[in-house]
C-alpha positions in Angstrom: -6.7 27.4 -18.1 -10.2 26.0 -17.8 -11.5 24.3 -14.6 -11.8 21.1 -16.6 -8.2 21.2 -17.7 -7.1 21.9 -14.1 -8.5 18.6 -13.0 -6.0 16.8 -15.3 -2.9 19.0 -14.9 -1.0 16.4 -12.8 -1.8 13.5 -15.2 1.5 13.6 -17.2 3.7 13.6 -14.1 1.6 10.8 -12.6 1.9 8.7 -15.7 5.7 9.2 -16.1 6.3 8.3 -12.5 4.0 5.3 -12.7 5.9 4.0 -15.7 9.2 4.1 -13.9 7.7 2.5 -10.8 6.0 -0.2 -12.9 9.3 -1.0 -14.7 11.3 -1.3 -11.5 8.6 -3.1 -9.5 7.7 -5.6 -12.2 11.3 -6.5 -12.8 11.9 -7.1 -9.1 8.6 -9.0 -8.8 9.5 -11.3 -11.7 13.0 -12.0 -10.4 11.7 -12.6 -6.8 14.3 -13.7 -4.2 16.8 -11.1 -3.1 15.9 -8.6 -5.8 12.3 -8.3 -4.6 13.3 -8.5 -0.9 15.7 -5.6 -1.4 13.1 -3.5 -3.1 10.5 -4.2 -0.4 13.1 -3.5 2.4 14.1 -0.1 0.8 10.4 0.9 0.4 9.6 -0.1 4.0 12.5 2.0 5.2 11.6 5.0 3.1 7.9 4.9 4.1 8.8 4.7 7.8 11.2 7.6 7.3 8.3 9.6 5.6 6.0 8.6 8.5 8.6 9.8 11.0 9.1 13.1 9.1 5.4 13.8 9.2 4.6 12.8 12.8 7.9 13.8 14.5 9.7 16.3 12.2 12.0 17.5 15.0 13.5 14.0 15.4 15.4 13.8 12.1 18.2 11.6 13.3 15.9 9.3 15.1 13.7 9.1 12.0 16.6 8.0 9.9 17.6 5.4 12.5 14.2 3.8 12.8 13.9 3.7 8.9 17.2 1.9 8.6 16.2 -0.5 11.4 12.9 -1.2 9.8 14.5 -2.0 6.4 17.0 -4.3 8.1 14.3 -6.0 10.0 12.5 -6.9 6.8 15.7 -8.5 5.4 16.4 -10.2 8.7 12.9 -11.8 8.7 13.8 -13.7 5.6 17.2 -14.8 6.8 16.1 -16.1 10.2 12.8 -17.8 11.1 10.0 -15.2 10.9 8.9 -15.9 14.5 12.4 -14.9 15.7 12.4 -11.7 13.6 9.0 -10.4 14.8 10.5 -8.4 17.7 12.8 -6.6 15.3 9.8 -5.7 13.1 8.1 -4.0 16.0 11.3 -2.4 17.4 11.0 0.9 15.4 7.7 1.6 17.0 9.1 0.8 20.5 12.0 3.2 19.9 9.5 5.9 18.8 7.5 5.4 21.9 10.6 6.2 24.0 12.1 9.0 21.9 9.4 10.9 20.1 7.6 13.7 21.8 4.2 13.4 20.1 2.1 11.1 18.0 3.8 8.1 19.6 1.0 5.6 19.5 0.0 6.6 16.0 3.5 6.2 14.7 4.0 2.8 16.5 0.8 1.3 15.1 1.4 2.6 11.6 5.1 1.6 11.5 4.1 -1.9 12.6 1.6 -2.2 9.8 4.2 -1.0 7.2 6.6 -3.6 8.3 4.0 -6.4 8.4 2.8 -5.4 4.9 6.3 -5.6 3.6 6.7 -9.1 5.0 3.3 -10.0 3.6 4.3 -9.0 0.1 7.6 -11.1 0.3 5.7 -14.1 1.7 3.1 -13.8 -1.1 5.8 -13.8 -3.7 7.7 -16.7 -2.1 4.7 -18.9 -1.2 2.3 -18.3 -4.1 4.5 -17.0 -6.9 4.7 -14.1 -9.4 1.1 -14.5 -10.7 -0.6 -14.0 -7.3 1.7 -11.1 -6.4 0.8 -9.5 -9.8 -2.9 -10.1 -9.0 -2.6 -8.1 -5.8 -0.6 -5.3 -7.4 -3.0 -5.0 -10.4 -6.0 -5.1 -8.0 -4.7 -2.1 -6.0 -3.7 -0.2 -9.1 -7.0 -0.7 -10.8 -8.8 0.3 -7.6 -6.8 3.6 -7.5 -7.0 4.3 -11.3 -10.7 3.5 -11.6 -11.4 5.8 -8.6 -9.2 8.6 -10.0 -10.9 8.7 -13.4 -14.5 8.0 -12.2 -14.2 10.6 -9.5 -13.1 13.3 -12.0 -15.4 12.3 -14.8 -18.5 11.5 -12.8 -18.0 13.4 -9.6 -20.9 13.4 -7.2 -21.1 13.1 -3.4 -17.9 13.1 -1.5 -16.8 10.1 0.5 -15.3 11.9 3.5 -14.7 15.5 2.5 -13.2 16.6 5.8 -10.3 14.1 5.4 -10.1 13.5 1.6 -11.9 16.3 -0.3 -11.3 14.7 -3.8 -12.5 11.2 -2.9 -16.1 10.5 -4.2 -18.5 7.7 -3.8 -18.5 7.3 -7.6 -14.7 6.7 -7.5 -15.1 4.4 -4.5 -17.6 2.2 -6.2 -15.7 2.2 -9.5 -12.7 0.8 -7.6 -14.9 -2.1 -6.4 -16.1 -2.8 -9.9 -12.6 -2.6 -11.2 -11.4 -5.1 -8.6 -14.2 -7.5 -9.6 -13.1 -7.3 -13.2 -9.5 -8.1 -12.2 -10.8 -11.1 -10.3 -12.7 -12.4 -13.3 -9.6 -12.0 -15.5 -7.4 -13.9 -13.0 -10.1 -16.6 -12.5 -9.9 -17.3 -16.2 -6.1 -17.4 -16.2 -5.6 -19.4 -13.0 -8.7 -21.5 -12.8 -9.5 -20.1 -9.3 -12.9 -20.3 -7.8 -15.6 -17.6 -7.6 -14.6 -16.6 -4.1 -11.7 -14.7 -5.7 -14.3 -12.0 -6.6 -15.2 -11.5 -3.0 -11.6 -11.6 -1.8 -10.6 -9.0 -4.5 -13.4 -6.6 -3.7 -12.6 -6.9 0.0 -9.0 -6.1 -0.7 -10.1 -3.2 -2.9 -12.0 -1.9 0.1 -9.0 -2.4 2.3 -6.8 -0.5 -0.1 -9.3 2.4 0.0 -9.3 2.3 3.8 -5.5 2.5 3.7 -5.7 5.5 1.4 -8.2 7.3 3.5 -6.3 6.5 6.7 -3.1 8.0 5.3 -5.1 11.1 4.3 -6.4 11.3 7.8 -2.8 11.2 9.1 -1.7 14.0 6.7 -4.7 16.1 7.7 -3.8 15.6 11.3 -0.3 17.0 10.9 -1.2 19.5 8.2 0.8 18.3 5.2 -0.3 17.7 1.6 2.0 14.8 0.8 4.1 12.4 2.9 7.2 13.6 0.9 8.2 14.7 -2.6 10.0 11.6 -3.6 7.7 10.7 -6.6 6.7 13.5 -9.1 3.0 13.6 -9.4 2.4 11.2 -6.5 4.0 12.8 -3.5 5.8 10.2 -1.4 5.9 6.4 -1.2 3.2 6.4 1.5 1.0 8.4 -0.8 1.5 5.9 -3.6 1.5 2.6 -1.6 -0.9 3.4 1.3 -3.5 1.1 -0.4 -1.0 -1.6 -1.0 0.0 -1.6 2.7 -3.6 -2.2 3.9 -4.4 -4.8 1.2 -1.2 -6.8 2.0 -2.0 -6.9 5.7 -5.6 -7.8 5.2 -4.5 -10.6 2.7 -2.3 -12.0 5.5 -5.5 -12.3 7.6 -7.6 -13.7 4.7 -5.1 -16.4 4.1 -5.8 -17.7 7.7 -9.6 -17.9 7.3 -10.2 -19.0 3.7 -8.5 -21.3 1.2 -6.2 -19.2 -0.9 -6.0 -19.3 -3.8 -9.7 -20.2 -3.8 -10.4 -23.5 -5.6 -13.3 -24.0 -8.1 -16.5 -25.2 -6.6 -15.7 -23.8 -3.2 -19.2 -22.6 -2.5 
């Protein structure tokens, strides 16, 4: 097999898994309500289980417990007022601080971000509707896909080779350009203002930071993938690390700018 062919040998598995995830995800996003909440809760639980398995592999029973607790906390946050549910969202990290023998702070911080990102996605769907949730999902996917293909076709200088050897500057910039194109398409569809371009590129950057941060965690513990749940993609954390970061940053953006941005907002 040539070196060029080797660069694409995982593409078929990636596309097949992506098609399944897209079907399930889009269906739940469209339905909203309990269907989407259940999907997010399951994903949050599985990602925290993966995180536990990476950072504290000897604590398998505790890993399962904090994963179930995290998933339940996401559901609880939509049943009772969010302010009352916040302690339950942070509880998995507190338990890990008490029971895990290593990587306690890293797990606690990362677990809190996973839970908050899940709530952020649910709130985005409930408060702003299907279209804006679709915008965020498409934005993160385009950032990843543009980076994947540009990085392999163009190559060039590496972004941070010690942490993520395959990530290049060409792929990184391609992700930003892709995000801007997504913003233009949604501006036309929704009538939103030009600030959507800046917000989209900022969230693209956040998703890339989420990707590189997860790579740093894997490098720290010496694993290639967070798990083997998704053929061609590794684990849920490998697939949704960018979405986690983008969702959390969008929660912050909503507090400092008008969202969705209105026309003539300059």
